[in-house]
C-alpha positions in Angstrom: 19.9 -104.6 -62.2 16.2 -103.7 -61.2 15.9 -100.8 -58.7 14.2 -101.7 -55.4 14.9 -99.6 -52.4 13.5 -101.9 -49.8 15.6 -104.8 -51.1 18.6 -102.3 -51.3 18.1 -101.5 -47.6 18.0 -105.2 -46.7 21.2 -105.9 -48.5 22.8 -102.9 -47.0 21.8 -103.7 -43.4 23.1 -107.1 -43.9 26.4 -105.9 -45.1 26.8 -103.4 -42.2 25.8 -106.2 -39.6 28.6 -108.5 -41.0 31.1 -105.7 -41.3 30.4 -104.8 -37.7 31.5 -108.5 -36.6 34.9 -108.5 -38.3 36.9 -106.5 -35.5 35.7 -109.2 -33.1 36.7 -111.8 -35.5 40.2 -110.2 -35.9 40.8 -110.3 -32.3 39.6 -113.8 -31.7 41.6 -115.2 -34.7 44.7 -113.5 -33.5 44.5 -115.5 -30.3 45.5 -118.6 -32.5 47.4 -117.0 -35.5 50.1 -114.3 -36.1 48.9 -111.3 -38.1 50.7 -112.8 -41.2 49.2 -116.2 -40.9 45.6 -114.7 -40.4 46.2 -112.6 -43.4 47.5 -115.4 -45.7 44.6 -117.7 -44.8 41.9 -115.1 -44.9 43.3 -113.7 -48.3 43.1 -117.2 -49.8 39.4 -117.4 -48.8 38.6 -113.9 -50.1 40.4 -114.7 -53.4 38.3 -117.9 -53.8 34.9 -116.0 -53.0 35.9 -113.3 -55.5 36.8 -115.8 -58.1 33.4 -117.5 -57.8 31.7 -114.1 -58.1 33.8 -113.5 -61.4 32.8 -116.9 -62.7 29.1 -116.4 -62.0 29.3 -113.1 -64.0 31.6 -114.7 -66.8 34.1 -112.0 -66.3 37.3 -114.0 -66.7 38.1 -112.8 -70.1 38.1 -109.2 -68.6 40.3 -110.5 -65.8 42.9 -111.9 -68.2 42.9 -108.9 -70.4 43.3 -106.4 -67.6 46.0 -108.5 -65.9 48.0 -108.5 -69.2 47.6 -104.8 -69.9 47.8 -103.4 -66.4 49.9 -105.8 -64.4 52.3 -103.3 -63.0 49.3 -101.2 -61.6 47.8 -104.4 -60.0 51.2 -105.4 -58.7 51.2 -102.1 -56.8 47.5 -102.3 -55.7 48.0 -105.8 -54.6 51.0 -104.9 -52.5 48.9 -102.2 -50.8 45.8 -104.3 -50.4 45.7 -106.9 -49.1 49.5 -107.3 -48.3 50.7 -104.1 -46.5 47.4 -102.7 -45.4 46.2 -105.7 -43.7 49.6 -106.7 -42.2 49.7 -103.3 -40.6 46.0 -103.5 -39.5 46.3 -107.0 -37.9 49.5 -106.0 -36.1 47.6 -103.1 -34.7 44.7 -105.4 -33.6 47.3 -107.6 -32.0 48.7 -104.8 -29.8 45.5 -102.7 -29.0 42.1 -103.6 -27.4 39.8 -104.1 -30.4 37.6 -101.1 -29.4 40.7 -98.9 -29.9 42.0 -100.5 -33.1 38.6 -100.6 -34.7 37.7 -97.0 -33.9 41.0 -95.5 -34.9 40.9 -97.3 -38.2 37.6 -95.6 -38.9 39.5 -92.2 -39.4 40.6 -93.4 -42.9 37.9 -91.1 -44.5 39.6 -88.1 -42.9 43.1 -89.3 -44.2 41.6 -89.6 -47.7 40.5 -85.9 -47.7 44.1 -84.9 -46.6 45.9 -87.2 -49.2 43.7 -85.9 -51.8 45.2 -82.4 -51.6 48.8 -83.5 -52.8 47.8 -86.6 -54.8 44.7 -85.4 -56.6 45.2 -81.6 -56.6 42.1 -81.0 -54.6 41.8 -78.0 -52.3 41.5 -78.4 -48.6 38.6 -76.1 -47.3 38.1 -74.7 -43.9 35.3 -77.3 -43.5 37.8 -80.2 -44.2 40.2 -78.7 -41.8 37.5 -78.4 -39.1 36.3 -82.0 -39.7 40.0 -83.3 -39.5 40.7 -81.4 -36.3 37.4 -82.8 -34.8 38.1 -86.3 -35.9 41.8 -86.4 -34.7 40.8 -84.9 -31.4 38.6 -88.0 -31.2 41.6 -90.2 -32.0 43.6 -88.6 -29.1 40.6 -89.1 -26.8 40.4 -92.9 -27.6 44.2 -93.5 -27.5 44.7 -91.8 -24.1 41.4 -93.2 -22.7 40.4 -89.6 -22.0 43.6 -88.5 -20.3 44.4 -85.9 -23.0 46.9 -83.9 -20.9 48.9 -87.0 -19.8 49.2 -88.2 -23.6 50.0 -91.7 -22.3 49.0 -94.4 -24.8 48.3 -98.0 -23.9 50.5 -99.0 -26.9 52.3 -96.2 -28.8 53.1 -98.6 -31.6 49.7 -99.9 -31.9 48.2 -96.5 -32.2 50.8 -95.6 -34.7 50.0 -98.8 -36.7 46.3 -98.2 -36.6 46.7 -94.7 -37.9 49.2 -95.8 -40.5 46.6 -98.3 -41.7 44.3 -95.5 -42.5 47.0 -93.9 -44.7 47.5 -97.1 -46.6 43.7 -97.7 -47.0 43.3 -94.0 -48.2 46.3 -94.5 -50.6 44.6 -97.6 -52.0 41.3 -95.9 -52.8 43.0 -92.9 -54.4 45.2 -95.1 -56.6 42.1 -97.1 -57.4 39.8 -94.2 -58.1 40.4 -94.0 -61.8 40.0 -97.8 -62.3 37.8 -98.6 -65.3 37.3 -102.2 -64.4 34.3 -103.5 -62.5 34.8 -103.5 -58.7 34.7 -107.3 -58.4 37.3 -107.7 -61.2 39.5 -105.0 -59.7 39.5 -106.4 -56.1 40.1 -110.0 -57.5 43.2 -108.8 -59.3 44.4 -107.1 -56.3 44.2 -110.3 -54.3 45.6 -112.5 -57.2 48.7 -110.3 -57.3 48.8 -109.6 -53.5 48.3 -113.3 -52.3 51.7 -114.6 -53.5 53.4 -111.7 -51.5 51.3 -112.5 -48.4 52.1 -116.2 -48.7 55.9 -115.8 -49.1 55.9 -113.3 -46.2 54.1 -115.7 -43.8 56.4 -118.6 -44.7 59.5 -116.4 -44.3 58.5 -115.0 -41.0 56.1 -117.2 -39.1 55.7 -120.5 -41.0 52.2 -122.2 -41.3 49.8 -122.8 -38.5 47.4 -125.6 -38.8 45.2 -124.6 -35.7 41.6 -125.3 -36.5 40.4 -122.4 -34.4 42.7 -120.0 -36.3 41.6 -121.5 -39.6 37.9 -121.0 -38.7 38.5 -117.4 -37.8 40.4 -116.9 -41.0 37.6 -118.3 -43.0 35.2 -116.0 -41.3 37.3 -113.1 -41.9 38.0 -113.9 -45.6 34.2 -114.4 -46.1 32.9 -111.4 -44.3 35.6 -108.7 -44.4 35.8 -108.4 -48.2 34.2 -111.5 -49.7 30.5 -111.9 -49.3 29.9 -108.7 -47.6 31.5 -106.8 -50.5 29.0 -108.4 -52.7 26.1 -107.5 -50.6 27.2 -103.9 -50.4 27.5 -103.6 -54.2 24.2 -105.2 -54.7 22.6 -102.8 -52.3 24.2 -99.8 -54.0 23.0 -101.0 -57.5 19.5 -101.7 -56.3 19.1 -98.3 -54.5 16.9 -95.6 -55.8 18.3 -93.3 -53.0 22.0 -94.1 -52.8 22.6 -91.8 -49.8 20.2 -93.7 -47.6 22.2 -96.8 -48.2 25.7 -95.2 -47.8 24.6 -93.6 -44.5 24.0 -97.1 -43.1 27.8 -97.5 -42.9 27.9 -95.1 -39.9 26.1 -97.8 -37.9 28.9 -100.1 -38.3 31.4 -98.8 -35.6 28.8 -98.4 -33.0 27.4 -102.0 -33.6 31.0 -103.3 -33.6 31.7 -101.9 -30.0 28.6 -103.8 -29.0 29.9 -107.1 -30.5 33.3 -106.4 -29.0 31.9 -105.9 -25.5 29.8 -109.0 -25.7 32.0 -111.6 -27.4 35.4 -110.3 -26.2 34.4 -109.1 -22.8 36.0 -105.8 -23.2 34.6 -103.1 -21.1 34.0 -100.2 -23.6 35.7 -97.1 -22.2 33.6 -93.9 -22.0 36.5 -92.3 -23.9 36.0 -94.8 -26.7 32.3 -93.8 -27.2 33.1 -90.1 -26.9 36.0 -90.4 -29.4 33.8 -92.4 -31.8 31.1 -89.8 -31.7 33.7 -87.2 -32.5 35.1 -89.1 -35.4 31.6 -90.0 -36.8 30.5 -86.5 -36.5 33.6 -85.2 -38.3 33.1 -87.7 -41.2 29.3 -86.7 -41.4 30.0 -83.1 -41.3 32.6 -83.4 -44.1 30.1 -85.4 -46.3 27.3 -82.9 -45.6 29.5 -80.1 -46.7 30.6 -81.9 -49.8 26.9 -82.4 -50.8 26.1 -78.8 -50.0 29.0 -77.7 -52.3 27.7 -80.0 -55.0 24.2 -78.8 -54.7 25.2 -75.2 -55.0 
């Protein structure tokens, strides 16, 4: 693909803008659907979008070959994502204000560095420890709405689920780190193996819901959580001549997301949410900066 930094920035900004809307879409959709119903309908849409992308690139032979050779691997990955991860995440959104669920979920990068120690044999530096402390102080600030000493959570179960979702997402990326398949093929296989699990769970627990409002929300989530937006982001990264400038755009997403949450959901954004988010983003940025310094050295 031809390199073009200006086009890469446009694709990257488009992806970030779309990703910034999904927390609002989750919450609106959950007014009409259960978490499992939303997951099943959105997963079907994501699977179809990814299948179209694979067809355009004529990658079905790769899909079939990998599915035969590595079906156990993708059975596990599909169970993690979309099934278990999004089941937990949507349940967290169902229990918490969107501003809390969205911001707490953003700590998955910190969880990734913690899990890399036992699972990848990486060392935890003092900079990693400092970043994690800073980030999880931000979590407590958000979860307690700034009342740190009281330690009273709006929904203890919701906070626990939001943080558990970060563990699941980090596990998914660690298990997927050594994948030799193209990202689109890998993600499609995860959805192909995960969709039957999601569908069975939905029928078993909740049954089907034919609400048109819920279906509309699920289509939006399926398109812009991992479908079209994922393609935009991949294109941006491939076109970029300065990849770091594109990857840093992702730090705009949680702040933009709070603005969408405030405008479309009518949630008054708590000062503690802004403070906690700044602490979390600062922690992730600090961790990334230290990593680049180490590589440069």
